[in-house]
C-alpha positions as CSV (number, residue, x, y, z in Angstrom):
1,M,3.8,4.8,12.7
2,V,1.1,7.1,10.6
3,F,0.2,6.6,7.2
4,S,0.3,10.0,5.3
5,I,-3.2,10.1,3.3
6,K,-2.9,11.6,0.0
7,D,-5.3,14.8,-1.1
8,N,-6.8,13.1,-3.4
9,E,-7.9,10.8,-1.6
10,K,-9.1,12.2,1.5
11,V,-12.7,13.0,0.5
12,I,-13.6,9.0,0.2
13,F,-11.7,8.4,3.7
14,E,-13.5,11.1,5.2
15,Q,-16.9,9.8,3.4
16,V,-15.9,6.4,4.3
17,Q,-15.1,7.7,8.1
18,S,-18.1,9.5,8.6
19,A,-20.6,6.3,7.1
20,A,-18.8,3.8,9.2
21,E,-19.4,6.1,12.5
22,E,-23.0,6.5,11.4
23,L,-23.4,3.2,11.4
24,G,-21.5,2.3,14.7
25,Y,-18.7,0.3,12.5
26,P,-15.2,0.4,13.7
27,V,-13.4,1.0,9.8
28,Y,-10.0,0.2,8.3
29,I,-7.9,0.4,4.9
30,V,-6.4,-2.8,4.7
31,G,-4.0,-4.9,2.6
32,G,-2.4,-3.9,-1.1
33,Y,-3.4,-0.2,-1.0
34,V,-1.5,0.4,2.4
35,R,1.4,-2.1,1.1
36,D,1.9,-0.1,-2.6
37,R,1.9,3.6,-1.0
38,L,4.4,3.0,1.5
39,L,6.5,1.5,-1.0
40,S,5.7,4.6,-3.1
41,R,3.8,2.7,-6.0
42,P,0.8,3.7,-7.5
43,S,-2.7,1.9,-6.2
44,K,-6.3,2.6,-8.1
45,D,-7.8,-0.5,-5.3
46,I,-8.6,0.2,-2.2
47,D,-10.0,-2.5,0.3
48,I,-12.2,-1.5,3.1
49,V,-12.8,-3.6,5.9
50,C,-15.3,-2.8,8.2
51,V,-16.5,-4.8,11.8
52,G,-19.9,-4.8,10.5
53,D,-21.6,-4.8,7.2
54,G,-19.8,-4.1,4.2
55,I,-22.4,-4.3,2.1
56,K,-25.1,-2.2,4.0
57,L,-21.3,0.2,4.4
58,A,-20.7,0.4,0.7
59,H,-24.7,1.6,0.0
60,Q,-24.1,4.2,3.0
61,V,-21.3,5.5,1.1
62,A,-21.9,5.8,-2.4
63,S,-25.1,7.6,-1.3
64,R,-22.5,10.2,-0.3
65,L,-20.5,10.6,-3.2
66,R,-21.2,12.8,-6.4
67,P,-21.8,11.1,-8.5
68,S,-23.4,8.5,-6.7
69,P,-21.9,5.3,-8.1
70,H,-23.6,2.3,-8.6
71,V,-23.1,-0.5,-6.1
72,A,-21.7,-3.9,-7.5
73,V,-22.9,-6.4,-4.6
74,Y,-21.0,-10.1,-4.4
75,S,-24.0,-11.7,-1.8
76,R,-21.8,-14.7,-1.8
77,F,-18.8,-13.7,-0.6
78,G,-20.4,-10.7,1.6
79,T,-18.2,-7.9,-0.8
80,A,-19.3,-4.8,-2.7
81,M,-17.7,-2.6,-4.8
82,I,-18.2,0.9,-6.1
83,K,-16.2,2.8,-8.4
84,H,-15.5,6.6,-8.0
85,K,-13.2,8.4,-10.4
86,D,-10.2,6.4,-10.9
87,L,-10.3,4.2,-8.1
88,E,-12.0,0.8,-7.5
89,I,-13.0,0.4,-3.5
90,E,-14.1,-2.6,-2.6
91,F,-16.1,-3.2,1.0
92,V,-16.2,-6.0,3.1
93,G,-17.4,-6.8,6.7
94,A,-14.3,-8.1,9.0
95,R,-14.7,-12.2,9.2
96,K,-12.3,-15.3,9.7
97,E,-12.5,-18.5,7.3
98,S,-12.3,-22.3,6.9
99,Y,-11.8,-24.6,4.5
100,S,-12.1,-27.7,3.1
101,W,-9.6,-30.1,1.8
102,D,-10.8,-29.8,-1.5
103,S,-11.4,-26.5,-2.5
104,R,-10.1,-23.0,-1.9
105,K,-13.4,-21.1,-1.3
106,P,-14.2,-20.8,2.4
107,T,-16.2,-20.9,4.6
108,V,-17.0,-17.4,6.3
109,E,-18.3,-16.1,9.5
110,N,-17.9,-12.8,10.9
111,G,-15.3,-11.8,12.6
112,T,-13.0,-9.2,14.1
113,L,-10.5,-7.1,12.1
114,E,-7.4,-9.6,14.4
115,D,-9.2,-12.6,12.6
116,D,-9.5,-10.6,9.4
117,Q,-5.5,-9.8,9.5
118,N,-5.0,-13.8,10.7
119,R,-6.7,-14.8,7.0
120,R,-4.2,-12.5,5.2
121,D,-1.8,-14.7,2.7
122,F,1.5,-12.5,4.0
123,T,2.5,-9.9,6.3
124,I,2.9,-7.4,4.4
125,N,-0.6,-7.7,3.0
126,A,-1.9,-7.9,6.6
127,L,-0.9,-4.1,7.6
128,A,-4.4,-2.2,8.2
129,V,-4.8,1.6,8.4
130,S,-7.7,3.2,10.7
131,L,-10.4,5.2,9.7
132,N,-11.7,5.7,13.2
133,A,-11.7,9.3,14.5
134,E,-10.0,8.2,17.8
135,D,-6.8,7.1,15.9
136,Y,-7.3,8.6,12.3
137,G,-4.2,7.4,10.0
138,H,-2.8,5.0,12.7
139,I,-1.2,1.7,10.8
140,L,-2.1,-1.1,12.8
141,D,0.7,-4.3,12.0
142,S,0.3,-7.2,14.0
143,F,2.6,-9.7,12.0
144,N,5.8,-7.1,11.3
145,G,4.7,-6.4,8.1
146,L,6.1,-3.3,8.3
147,V,9.6,-4.9,9.0
148,H,9.1,-6.9,6.2
149,L,8.6,-4.5,3.7
150,E,12.1,-2.7,4.4
151,K,13.7,-5.9,4.7
152,K,12.2,-6.9,1.3
153,L,10.7,-10.3,2.7
154,I,7.6,-12.3,1.6
155,K,6.4,-14.4,4.7
156,T,3.1,-15.8,5.6
157,P,1.4,-14.4,8.5
158,K,1.1,-17.9,10.1
159,D,1.7,-21.3,9.5
160,P,2.9,-21.4,6.0
161,D,1.9,-25.0,5.4
162,K,-1.6,-24.2,7.0
163,T,-1.8,-20.9,4.8
164,F,-1.0,-22.6,1.4
165,S,-2.8,-25.8,1.7
166,D,-6.0,-23.4,2.7
167,D,-5.8,-21.5,-0.4
168,P,-3.0,-23.2,-2.9
169,L,-2.9,-20.3,-4.9
170,R,-1.0,-18.2,-2.6
171,M,1.9,-20.3,-3.6
172,M,1.5,-18.7,-6.9
173,R,1.2,-15.1,-5.6
174,A,3.8,-15.6,-3.0
175,I,6.1,-16.3,-6.1
176,R,4.4,-13.2,-8.0
177,F,5.1,-10.8,-5.5
178,A,8.7,-11.7,-5.1
179,T,9.2,-11.0,-8.6
180,E,6.7,-7.9,-9.3
181,L,8.4,-6.3,-5.8
182,D,12.2,-7.9,-6.3
183,F,11.8,-9.3,-2.9
184,E,12.6,-13.0,-1.2
185,I,10.7,-15.6,0.1
186,V,12.0,-16.3,3.8
187,A,13.2,-19.9,4.0
188,D,10.5,-21.7,5.9
189,T,7.7,-19.7,3.3
190,F,9.4,-21.4,0.3
191,K,9.6,-24.7,2.0
192,A,6.3,-24.9,2.5
193,I,5.4,-23.8,-0.9
194,Q,7.6,-26.9,-1.9
195,R,6.1,-29.2,0.7
196,N,2.7,-28.1,-0.7
197,K,3.2,-27.7,-4.0
198,N,0.5,-30.8,-5.2
199,R,-2.1,-28.5,-3.8
200,I,-2.1,-26.5,-6.6
201,H,-4.1,-28.8,-9.0
202,I,-7.1,-27.9,-7.2
203,I,-6.8,-24.3,-8.4
204,S,-8.3,-23.5,-11.9
205,K,-6.1,-23.1,-14.6
206,E,-8.0,-19.6,-15.2
207,R,-6.5,-18.4,-11.8
208,I,-3.0,-20.3,-12.3
209,S,-3.2,-18.1,-15.5
210,G,-3.8,-15.0,-14.1
211,E,-0.7,-14.8,-11.7
212,L,1.5,-16.7,-14.2
213,N,0.9,-13.6,-16.6
214,K,1.4,-11.1,-13.7
215,I,4.8,-13.0,-13.4
216,I,5.6,-12.7,-17.2
217,A,4.4,-8.4,-17.1
218,S,6.5,-8.1,-14.8
219,K,10.1,-6.6,-14.9
220,K,11.9,-9.4,-14.6
221,P,10.1,-12.7,-15.1
222,S,13.1,-14.7,-15.2
223,K,13.1,-14.4,-11.1
224,G,9.5,-15.7,-11.1
225,F,10.1,-19.0,-13.3
226,R,13.4,-19.7,-11.5
227,L,11.2,-19.4,-8.1
228,L,8.1,-21.6,-9.9
229,F,11.4,-24.1,-11.1
230,E,12.9,-24.7,-7.4
231,S,9.6,-24.6,-6.0
232,G,8.6,-27.7,-7.9
233,L,5.3,-25.7,-9.6
234,L,6.7,-25.3,-12.6
235,A,6.8,-28.9,-13.4
236,L,3.1,-29.1,-12.6
237,I,1.7,-26.2,-14.2
238,F,3.4,-25.6,-17.1
239,P,5.7,-29.1,-17.8
240,E,6.6,-28.1,-21.4
241,L,8.8,-25.5,-19.8
242,Q,10.2,-27.7,-17.3
243,A,11.1,-30.3,-19.7
244,M,13.3,-27.5,-21.5
245,Q,15.7,-27.7,-18.0
246,G,19.1,-29.8,-18.5
247,V,21.5,-30.0,-21.1
248,E,21.0,-32.6,-23.5
249,I,24.5,-35.1,-24.8
250,R,24.4,-36.3,-28.3
251,N,27.5,-37.4,-29.7
252,N,29.3,-37.0,-26.6
253,I,28.7,-33.4,-27.2
254,G,26.8,-31.2,-24.5
255,H,24.0,-28.9,-25.6
256,K,23.0,-25.9,-23.9
257,D,20.4,-25.2,-20.9
258,N,17.2,-24.5,-23.1
259,F,15.4,-23.4,-20.1
260,L,18.4,-21.3,-18.0
261,S,19.6,-20.0,-21.3
262,Y,16.5,-18.2,-22.4
263,P,16.6,-14.7,-22.9
264,G,17.1,-13.5,-19.1
265,G,16.5,-16.7,-17.7
266,T,20.2,-16.6,-15.9
267,G,19.8,-12.8,-14.3
């Protein structure tokens, strides 16, 4: 399957292709931009993965654009970002990751495109589009992400227990994507969230709040809150809201369930 690139973005991708070719790096668009374009959703964030030095590629691309954009370098993560017109383009070298038990921050080493796809959170975010001359625009789909997009499913590419244990924020992201896109989380992935829910404690409150705010900003936040409740995460990250669940009996009269009956809560 060939990915259709918009005319107003062709110039950027042609410059990325040319710069990567000059450096001898295979290069790909990955992740959310690919997903959103296939879903006909707007996207201004573009992630570029090269089999090489992502920071070096960013500088090479920036030197070709007019006006030449500033390159923001994040050496610790091996990434760089440039802003061009209304686009934010992040560059990273393909990598593989390993995690320690008490942190979601991985140990990173150079890898292949396959390694990079293996580290992605969900199959719909593991799609890649080649920018290489020999197969420009070709979609690389190692985990049936295209099928899952069509069927509106959230599924991890690899073992969901390992996926969520390595980076517990992915549990929040699964629920956020299910809410934003109105997708369903497949059973084995959701059960893994339930099993690994206590791992959320290693995630900062700021990161959790960020995902929670995105759920609240979606068209139907009640879906996200129901999934948080059913997964067991809500009791850990928002116990005050969890406490509203249940019918209170006073003088033999049942009062409504304030969690399930808040505006939109039963939807």
